[in-house]
SELO-455997 format. One line per field, with one value per residue: x, y, z of N, C-alpha, C, O in turn; residue in one letter. Coordinates in nm, 3 decimals, decimal comma, m for minus. Atoms other than C-alpha are relative to their C-alpha. Layout:
N
npx = X | ...
npy = Y | ...
npz = Z | ...
capx = X | ...
capy = Y | ...
capz = Z | ...
cpx = X | ...
cpy = Y | ...
cpz = Z | ...
opx = X | ...
opy = Y | ...
opz = Z | ...
res = A | ...
END
This chain:
137
npx = 0,082 | m0,060 | m0,124 | 0,028 | 0,052 | 0,132 | 0,063 | m0,053 | m0,065 | 0,096 | 0,044 | m0,065 | 0,113 | 0,176 | m0,006 | m0,069 | 0,094 | 0,094 | m0,023 | m0,065 | 0,141 | 0,097 | 0,057 | 0,059 | 0,199 | 0,116 | 0,021 | 0,123 | 0,136 | 0,041 | 0,022 | 0,101 | 0,003 | m0,105 | 0,032 | m0,073 | m0,058 | m0,097 | m0,018 | 0,206 | 0,024 | 0,172 | 0,008 | 0,151 | m0,067 | 0,093 | m0,026 | 0,000 | m0,192 | m0,094 | 0,080 | m0,106 | m0,153 | m0,131 | m0,128 | m0,063 | m0,062 | m0,061 | m0,084 | m0,066 | m0,063 | m0,027 | m0,099 | 0,022 | 0,072 | 0,093 | 0,056 | 0,128 | 0,148 | 0,166 | 0,113 | 0,057 | 0,100 | 0,153 | 0,144 | m0,051 | m0,067 | m0,137 | m0,038 | m0,134 | m0,038 | 0,118 | 0,058 | 0,069 | 0,078 | 0,122 | m0,016 | 0,113 | m0,005 | m0,089 | m0,114 | m0,066 | m0,013 | m0,148 | 0,053 | m0,118 | 0,047 | m0,094 | 0,004 | 0,115 | m0,106 | m0,056 | 0,065 | 0,023 | m0,054 | m0,108 | m0,141 | 0,085 | m0,070 | m0,061 | m0,123 | m0,181 | m0,026 | 0,008 | 0,162 | 0,029 | 0,030 | 0,163 | 0,032 | 0,009 | 0,072 | 0,112 | m0,061 | m0,018 | 0,158 | 0,037 | m0,053 | 0,097 | 0,149 | 0,019 | m0,104 | 0,039 | 0,111 | 0,107 | 0,103 | 0,104 | 0,052
npy = m0,118 | m0,162 | 0,013 | m0,063 | 0,154 | 0,068 | 0,001 | 0,086 | 0,129 | 0,020 | 0,038 | 0,132 | 0,114 | 0,054 | 0,126 | 0,128 | 0,100 | 0,073 | 0,116 | 0,150 | 0,070 | 0,030 | 0,046 | 0,133 | m0,018 | m0,021 | 0,143 | 0,081 | m0,085 | m0,048 | m0,211 | m0,003 | m0,090 | m0,107 | m0,102 | m0,135 | m0,194 | m0,037 | 0,137 | 0,052 | 0,150 | 0,094 | 0,163 | 0,123 | 0,087 | 0,087 | 0,021 | 0,128 | m0,021 | m0,028 | m0,071 | m0,093 | 0,018 | 0,120 | m0,055 | m0,062 | 0,099 | 0,058 | m0,099 | 0,023 | 0,122 | m0,039 | m0,039 | m0,020 | m0,153 | m0,008 | 0,003 | m0,076 | m0,057 | 0,060 | m0,076 | 0,127 | m0,036 | m0,027 | 0,038 | 0,025 | m0,068 | m0,076 | m0,141 | m0,004 | m0,116 | m0,098 | 0,113 | 0,039 | 0,107 | 0,032 | 0,081 | 0,028 | 0,115 | 0,018 | m0,105 | m0,128 | m0,124 | m0,098 | m0,128 | m0,161 | m0,019 | m0,071 | m0,015 | m0,128 | m0,106 | m0,065 | m0,073 | 0,001 | m0,088 | m0,007 | m0,141 | m0,132 | m0,076 | m0,082 | 0,083 | m0,026 | 0,148 | 0,010 | 0,041 | 0,157 | 0,041 | m0,055 | 0,053 | 0,129 | 0,036 | 0,009 | 0,153 | 0,103 | 0,057 | 0,032 | 0,127 | 0,098 | 0,009 | 0,036 | 0,062 | 0,102 | 0,036 | m0,009 | 0,034 | m0,154 | m0,063
npz = m0,041 | m0,041 | 0,056 | 0,203 | 0,054 | m0,077 | 0,138 | 0,080 | m0,121 | 0,007 | 0,137 | 0,003 | m0,125 | 0,025 | 0,146 | m0,005 | m0,081 | 0,148 | 0,112 | m0,052 | m0,147 | 0,019 | 0,163 | m0,009 | m0,060 | 0,155 | 0,043 | m0,057 | 0,027 | m0,116 | 0,048 | 0,165 | 0,019 | m0,070 | 0,021 | m0,056 | 0,029 | m0,094 | m0,091 | m0,039 | 0,062 | 0,002 | m0,009 | 0,030 | m0,013 | m0,050 | m0,081 | m0,027 | m0,004 | m0,102 | m0,122 | m0,005 | m0,128 | 0,057 | 0,097 | m0,080 | m0,031 | 0,147 | 0,057 | m0,094 | 0,029 | 0,155 | 0,017 | m0,114 | m0,028 | 0,041 | m0,142 | 0,063 | m0,108 | 0,098 | m0,002 | 0,045 | 0,012 | m0,083 | 0,042 | 0,169 | 0,068 | m0,049 | 0,056 | 0,023 | 0,028 | 0,066 | 0,062 | m0,024 | 0,138 | m0,050 | 0,074 | 0,031 | 0,058 | 0,138 | 0,098 | m0,085 | m0,002 | m0,086 | 0,020 | m0,091 | m0,166 | m0,044 | m0,154 | m0,113 | 0,013 | 0,066 | 0,033 | 0,075 | 0,001 | 0,047 | m0,034 | 0,074 | 0,126 | m0,020 | m0,103 | 0,090 | 0,068 | 0,090 | 0,085 | 0,051 | m0,124 | m0,016 | 0,130 | 0,000 | m0,058 | 0,148 | 0,144 | m0,057 | m0,035 | 0,156 | 0,030 | m0,110 | 0,046 | 0,132 | m0,033 | m0,157 | 0,038 | m0,099 | 0,002 | m0,021 | m0,130
capx = m0,004 | 0,126 | 0,434 | 0,359 | 0,421 | 0,184 | m0,054 | 0,150 | 0,281 | m0,079 | m0,206 | 0,106 | m0,029 | m0,363 | m0,276 | m0,029 | m0,286 | m0,539 | m0,342 | m0,170 | m0,492 | m0,793 | m0,817 | m0,737 | m1,088 | m1,262 | m1,164 | m1,322 | m1,633 | m1,600 | m1,589 | m1,888 | m1,764 | m1,464 | m1,462 | m1,209 | m1,189 | m0,904 | m0,934 | m1,355 | m1,396 | m1,723 | m1,743 | m2,029 | m2,009 | m2,253 | m2,349 | m2,354 | m1,965 | m1,876 | m1,936 | m1,831 | m1,626 | m1,445 | m1,326 | m1,273 | m1,097 | m0,917 | m0,785 | m0,630 | m0,477 | m0,340 | m0,127 | m0,105 | m0,230 | m0,499 | m0,792 | m1,139 | m1,466 | m1,744 | m2,039 | m2,280 | m2,595 | m2,950 | m3,266 | m3,133 | m2,915 | m2,555 | m2,384 | m2,033 | m1,888 | m2,151 | m2,345 | m2,602 | m2,697 | m3,027 | m3,059 | m3,373 | m3,509 | m3,209 | m3,076 | m2,911 | m2,998 | m2,756 | m2,919 | m2,703 | m2,640 | m2,574 | m2,459 | m2,677 | m2,378 | m2,376 | m2,467 | m2,603 | m2,365 | m2,041 | m1,723 | m1,869 | m1,784 | m1,617 | m1,351 | m0,976 | m1,026 | m0,890 | m1,161 | m1,098 | m1,149 | m1,505 | m1,556 | m1,532 | m1,778 | m2,072 | m1,856 | m1,881 | m2,277 | m2,327 | m2,111 | m2,319 | m2,638 | m2,528 | m2,327 | m2,499 | m2,760 | m3,025 | m3,367 | m3,704 | m3,832
capy = m0,006 | 0,379 | 0,230 | 0,330 | m0,089 | m0,200 | m0,231 | m0,450 | m0,669 | m0,733 | m0,806 | m1,064 | m1,253 | m1,249 | m1,400 | m1,653 | m1,769 | m1,816 | m2,024 | m2,245 | m2,281 | m2,185 | m2,334 | m2,709 | m2,617 | m2,521 | m2,850 | m3,086 | m2,826 | m2,778 | m2,399 | m2,386 | m2,032 | m1,759 | m1,423 | m1,119 | m0,754 | m0,651 | m0,806 | m0,827 | m1,190 | m1,345 | m1,754 | m1,988 | m2,274 | m2,613 | m2,642 | m3,002 | m2,991 | m2,773 | m2,478 | m2,113 | m2,201 | m2,477 | m2,226 | m1,995 | m2,270 | m2,354 | m1,977 | m1,976 | m2,294 | m2,126 | m1,858 | m1,710 | m1,330 | m1,455 | m1,314 | m1,347 | m1,112 | m1,316 | m1,136 | m1,460 | m1,440 | m1,325 | m1,360 | m1,441 | m1,208 | m1,077 | m0,736 | m0,707 | m0,390 | m0,174 | m0,488 | m0,633 | m1,021 | m1,136 | m1,488 | m1,644 | m1,985 | m2,093 | m1,747 | m1,437 | m1,083 | m0,797 | m0,442 | m0,140 | m0,174 | 0,087 | 0,118 | 0,257 | 0,521 | 0,607 | 0,964 | 1,090 | 1,362 | 1,436 | 1,664 | 2,014 | 2,209 | 2,476 | 2,230 | 2,283 | 1,896 | 1,864 | 1,858 | 1,489 | 1,407 | 1,607 | 1,468 | 1,101 | 1,060 | 1,141 | 0,909 | 0,666 | 0,706 | 0,729 | 0,452 | 0,230 | 0,304 | 0,192 | m0,054 | m0,272 | m0,513 | m0,419 | m0,578 | m0,378 | m0,325
capz = 0,039 | m0,081 | m0,290 | m0,721 | m0,735 | m0,495 | m0,770 | m0,960 | m0,707 | m0,621 | m0,973 | m1,039 | m0,685 | m0,814 | m1,162 | m1,010 | m0,759 | m1,072 | m1,265 | m0,983 | m0,702 | m0,915 | m1,253 | m1,092 | m0,871 | m1,228 | m1,369 | m1,145 | m1,113 | m0,745 | m0,883 | m1,141 | m1,209 | m1,130 | m1,209 | m1,104 | m1,138 | m0,987 | m0,640 | m0,654 | m0,701 | m0,808 | m0,718 | m0,834 | m0,710 | m0,676 | m0,316 | m0,308 | m0,385 | m0,148 | 0,104 | 0,161 | 0,479 | 0,293 | 0,057 | 0,303 | 0,453 | 0,104 | 0,058 | 0,407 | 0,352 | m0,004 | 0,157 | 0,535 | 0,426 | 0,207 | 0,341 | 0,208 | 0,321 | 0,173 | 0,041 | 0,033 | m0,155 | 0,008 | m0,124 | m0,498 | m0,514 | m0,489 | m0,539 | m0,680 | m0,769 | m0,934 | m1,037 | m0,883 | m1,042 | m0,931 | m0,977 | m1,160 | m1,280 | m1,568 | m1,607 | m1,461 | m1,412 | m1,363 | m1,248 | m1,073 | m0,741 | m0,523 | m0,172 | 0,123 | 0,154 | m0,184 | m0,341 | m0,639 | m0,646 | m0,877 | m0,855 | m0,861 | m1,195 | m0,967 | m0,770 | m0,816 | m0,973 | m1,294 | m1,620 | m1,723 | m1,344 | m1,366 | m1,714 | m1,589 | m1,375 | m1,688 | m1,913 | m1,637 | m1,620 | m2,024 | m2,093 | m1,783 | m1,974 | m2,323 | m2,164 | m1,852 | m1,985 | m1,778 | m1,730 | m1,862 | m1,499
cpx = 0,079 | 0,073 | m0,112 | 0,006 | m0,023 | m0,137 | m0,038 | 0,022 | m0,110 | m0,128 | 0,064 | m0,035 | m0,080 | m0,057 | 0,063 | m0,090 | m0,157 | 0,045 | 0,064 | m0,119 | m0,138 | m0,063 | 0,026 | m0,117 | m0,082 | m0,021 | m0,033 | m0,156 | m0,006 | m0,049 | m0,097 | 0,083 | 0,111 | 0,018 | 0,104 | 0,006 | 0,038 | m0,047 | m0,140 | 0,020 | m0,170 | 0,032 | m0,184 | 0,040 | m0,121 | 0,022 | 0,031 | 0,148 | 0,075 | m0,022 | 0,039 | 0,116 | 0,105 | 0,075 | 0,060 | 0,140 | 0,128 | 0,116 | 0,087 | 0,115 | 0,167 | 0,167 | m0,038 | m0,114 | m0,071 | m0,111 | m0,160 | m0,146 | m0,109 | m0,149 | m0,109 | m0,173 | m0,154 | m0,075 | 0,039 | 0,058 | 0,153 | 0,048 | 0,145 | 0,011 | m0,118 | m0,166 | m0,116 | m0,060 | m0,089 | m0,001 | m0,145 | m0,022 | 0,106 | 0,008 | 0,037 | m0,008 | 0,090 | m0,124 | 0,133 | m0,045 | 0,021 | 0,024 | m0,055 | 0,068 | 0,007 | m0,110 | 0,010 | 0,110 | 0,145 | 0,088 | m0,100 | 0,109 | 0,095 | 0,111 | 0,125 | m0,018 | 0,042 | m0,140 | m0,011 | m0,055 | m0,144 | m0,106 | m0,094 | m0,112 | m0,182 | 0,011 | m0,028 | m0,149 | m0,065 | 0,021 | m0,097 | m0,130 | 0,005 | 0,051 | m0,067 | m0,108 | m0,087 | m0,123 | m0,118 | m0,040 | 0,060
cpy = 0,116 | m0,018 | 0,000 | m0,186 | m0,079 | m0,138 | m0,119 | m0,104 | m0,085 | m0,111 | m0,104 | m0,134 | m0,076 | m0,115 | m0,112 | m0,078 | m0,026 | m0,130 | m0,096 | m0,046 | m0,019 | m0,089 | m0,165 | 0,018 | m0,015 | m0,157 | m0,127 | 0,032 | m0,058 | 0,202 | m0,031 | 0,137 | 0,122 | 0,075 | 0,100 | 0,124 | 0,050 | m0,034 | 0,007 | m0,133 | m0,063 | m0,161 | m0,050 | m0,108 | m0,135 | m0,051 | m0,097 | m0,079 | 0,055 | 0,133 | 0,170 | 0,022 | m0,116 | 0,115 | 0,109 | m0,041 | m0,013 | 0,097 | 0,014 | m0,051 | 0,013 | 0,098 | 0,125 | 0,150 | 0,034 | 0,026 | 0,030 | 0,083 | m0,032 | 0,104 | m0,110 | 0,068 | m0,004 | 0,022 | 0,062 | 0,093 | 0,047 | 0,111 | m0,022 | 0,133 | 0,113 | m0,090 | m0,014 | m0,111 | m0,062 | m0,158 | m0,107 | m0,162 | 0,009 | 0,121 | 0,090 | 0,156 | 0,045 | 0,127 | 0,072 | m0,058 | 0,128 | 0,026 | 0,098 | 0,117 | 0,076 | 0,144 | 0,007 | 0,125 | m0,004 | 0,096 | 0,150 | 0,091 | 0,124 | m0,072 | m0,004 | m0,181 | 0,041 | m0,031 | m0,131 | m0,063 | 0,045 | m0,066 | m0,170 | m0,008 | m0,012 | m0,072 | m0,136 | m0,054 | m0,093 | m0,180 | m0,128 | m0,024 | m0,070 | m0,165 | m0,209 | m0,075 | m0,003 | m0,108 | 0,137 | 0,051 | 0,139
cpz = m0,053 | m0,082 | m0,196 | m0,029 | 0,069 | m0,056 | m0,055 | 0,064 | 0,008 | m0,115 | m0,037 | 0,130 | m0,071 | m0,115 | 0,027 | 0,100 | m0,097 | m0,073 | 0,082 | 0,174 | m0,112 | m0,121 | 0,015 | 0,050 | m0,112 | m0,086 | 0,099 | 0,067 | 0,184 | 0,025 | m0,078 | m0,090 | 0,091 | m0,115 | 0,034 | m0,083 | 0,064 | 0,101 | 0,036 | m0,076 | 0,015 | m0,020 | 0,019 | 0,043 | 0,026 | 0,204 | 0,043 | m0,032 | 0,069 | 0,063 | 0,012 | 0,096 | m0,035 | m0,067 | 0,062 | 0,048 | m0,104 | m0,020 | 0,120 | 0,000 | m0,141 | 0,100 | 0,136 | 0,027 | m0,081 | 0,069 | m0,117 | 0,045 | m0,099 | 0,028 | m0,012 | m0,072 | 0,075 | m0,111 | m0,155 | m0,002 | 0,110 | m0,039 | 0,002 | m0,115 | m0,022 | m0,037 | 0,113 | m0,066 | 0,116 | m0,048 | m0,005 | m0,043 | m0,111 | m0,044 | 0,123 | m0,016 | 0,035 | m0,063 | 0,079 | 0,126 | 0,041 | 0,166 | 0,080 | 0,064 | m0,110 | m0,026 | m0,134 | m0,049 | m0,062 | 0,055 | m0,067 | m0,118 | 0,077 | 0,135 | m0,112 | m0,061 | m0,191 | m0,141 | m0,078 | 0,154 | 0,059 | m0,103 | 0,041 | 0,044 | m0,062 | m0,092 | 0,065 | m0,054 | m0,115 | m0,036 | 0,072 | m0,108 | m0,189 | m0,009 | 0,066 | m0,084 | 0,078 | m0,009 | m0,022 | 0,075 | 0,021
opx = 0,182 | 0,074 | m0,223 | m0,077 | 0,026 | m0,168 | m0,142 | m0,018 | m0,099 | m0,207 | m0,008 | m0,064 | m0,088 | m0,141 | 0,034 | m0,085 | m0,243 | m0,016 | 0,087 | m0,116 | m0,186 | m0,179 | m0,030 | m0,207 | m0,165 | m0,122 | m0,074 | m0,234 | m0,084 | m0,107 | m0,069 | 0,101 | 0,102 | 0,020 | 0,042 | 0,047 | m0,030 | m0,132 | m0,176 | 0,059 | m0,253 | 0,092 | m0,284 | 0,159 | m0,200 | 0,122 | 0,098 | 0,182 | 0,192 | m0,138 | 0,149 | 0,219 | 0,210 | 0,196 | 0,170 | 0,245 | 0,241 | 0,230 | 0,202 | 0,222 | 0,268 | 0,284 | m0,131 | m0,194 | m0,086 | m0,128 | m0,195 | m0,216 | m0,169 | m0,202 | m0,130 | m0,231 | m0,202 | m0,029 | 0,031 | 0,014 | 0,179 | 0,000 | 0,200 | m0,056 | m0,159 | m0,277 | m0,128 | m0,143 | m0,052 | 0,044 | m0,193 | 0,081 | 0,102 | 0,006 | 0,013 | 0,075 | 0,171 | m0,185 | 0,243 | m0,152 | 0,085 | m0,069 | m0,060 | m0,001 | 0,058 | m0,226 | 0,094 | 0,093 | 0,217 | 0,069 | m0,164 | 0,230 | 0,175 | 0,138 | 0,151 | 0,095 | m0,024 | m0,238 | m0,104 | m0,147 | m0,198 | m0,225 | m0,208 | m0,189 | m0,272 | m0,072 | m0,039 | m0,184 | m0,121 | m0,052 | m0,148 | m0,174 | m0,091 | 0,048 | m0,054 | m0,169 | m0,103 | m0,099 | m0,122 | m0,067 | 0,030
opy = 0,125 | 0,087 | m0,039 | m0,239 | m0,192 | m0,254 | m0,184 | m0,214 | m0,195 | m0,204 | m0,202 | m0,252 | m0,196 | m0,204 | m0,210 | m0,201 | m0,107 | m0,230 | m0,206 | m0,124 | m0,131 | m0,127 | m0,239 | m0,025 | m0,104 | m0,217 | m0,213 | m0,052 | m0,144 | 0,288 | m0,127 | 0,111 | 0,151 | 0,033 | 0,088 | 0,154 | 0,103 | m0,117 | m0,010 | m0,152 | m0,091 | m0,200 | m0,033 | m0,135 | m0,098 | m0,101 | m0,093 | m0,193 | 0,021 | 0,160 | 0,184 | 0,090 | m0,150 | 0,131 | 0,150 | 0,020 | m0,004 | 0,065 | 0,017 | 0,007 | m0,054 | 0,058 | 0,204 | 0,182 | 0,152 | m0,027 | 0,120 | 0,027 | 0,029 | 0,153 | m0,110 | 0,168 | m0,109 | 0,060 | 0,175 | 0,153 | 0,062 | 0,140 | m0,075 | 0,154 | 0,182 | m0,038 | 0,084 | m0,089 | m0,086 | m0,179 | m0,157 | m0,227 | 0,114 | 0,141 | 0,073 | 0,210 | m0,005 | 0,146 | 0,028 | m0,092 | 0,199 | 0,056 | 0,221 | 0,181 | 0,188 | 0,147 | m0,059 | 0,148 | m0,080 | 0,170 | 0,178 | 0,116 | 0,170 | m0,021 | m0,019 | m0,230 | 0,119 | m0,105 | m0,156 | m0,144 | 0,003 | m0,092 | m0,209 | m0,022 | m0,087 | m0,121 | m0,236 | m0,162 | m0,203 | m0,278 | m0,215 | m0,134 | m0,099 | m0,243 | m0,328 | 0,003 | m0,112 | m0,193 | 0,249 | 0,169 | 0,205
opz = 0,013 | m0,147 | m0,234 | m0,103 | 0,058 | m0,030 | m0,065 | 0,028 | m0,047 | m0,098 | m0,057 | 0,112 | m0,098 | m0,130 | m0,041 | 0,104 | m0,066 | m0,109 | 0,031 | 0,269 | m0,130 | m0,143 | m0,065 | m0,021 | m0,123 | m0,121 | 0,021 | 0,112 | 0,225 | 0,091 | m0,149 | m0,209 | 0,210 | m0,230 | 0,140 | m0,195 | 0,151 | 0,069 | 0,152 | m0,191 | 0,101 | m0,120 | 0,088 | 0,026 | 0,114 | 0,256 | 0,146 | 0,000 | 0,089 | 0,031 | m0,041 | 0,093 | 0,021 | m0,057 | 0,024 | 0,032 | m0,054 | m0,050 | 0,076 | 0,018 | m0,160 | 0,096 | 0,119 | 0,114 | m0,109 | 0,179 | m0,194 | 0,129 | m0,189 | 0,129 | m0,133 | m0,030 | 0,118 | m0,219 | m0,203 | m0,100 | 0,229 | m0,148 | 0,099 | m0,216 | 0,071 | m0,052 | 0,187 | m0,154 | 0,231 | m0,161 | 0,096 | m0,058 | m0,175 | m0,165 | 0,243 | m0,090 | 0,113 | m0,169 | 0,115 | 0,176 | m0,036 | 0,241 | 0,066 | 0,143 | m0,098 | 0,017 | m0,194 | m0,168 | 0,002 | 0,152 | m0,169 | m0,112 | m0,005 | 0,244 | m0,232 | m0,058 | m0,259 | m0,128 | m0,155 | 0,143 | 0,162 | m0,086 | 0,013 | m0,051 | m0,023 | m0,169 | m0,006 | m0,102 | m0,119 | m0,051 | 0,001 | m0,142 | m0,260 | m0,104 | 0,040 | m0,156 | 0,133 | m0,095 | 0,030 | 0,051 | 0,121
res = M | G | S | P | I | S | G | I | M | A | E | I | F | L | Q | H | L | Q | Q | S | H | V | R | S | L | L | D | P | K | H | I | D | F | Y | T | R | Y | V | D | D | I | L | I | I | Y | D | A | S | C | T | N | P | D | A | I | A | H | Y | S | K | S | I | H | R | N | L | Q | L | N | Q | T | L | E | A | N | D | R | V | N | L | L | D | L | S | I | I | R | K | P | Y | Q | L | E | I | D | I | F | R | K | P | T | A | T | D | T | T | I | S | Y | L | S | N | H | P | G | E | H | K | L | V | A | Y | R | Y | S | I | V | G | M | F | N | L | P | L | N | N | D
END
């Protein structure tokens, strides 16, 4: 943390972790689906083959400093980053997730931030509207 190289080192470690440990779990179908965005990981597993405690225990056995903060499915929904993934029979729906602390404010035009920083929030919202596969509700 704090060093310019820390993000690169974390990425190298997580890619090594995927190659050496996660891939071997995907083959025998202990884990049905695994994806990662930076340090946020989504794991979908068959509850008849494994459980969250077994996954957490296995992660601790890989490296003593590896810690998973689990967010389990509740009401057929799990939140990941800015998305809410909703499980329906034979399909998954994706919706926008806003944390309870979220506000709809952006950087003030009168602030001292660079113009690029001011525009990125709007760009993010516009790109999200066109690219997120939201349901019709």
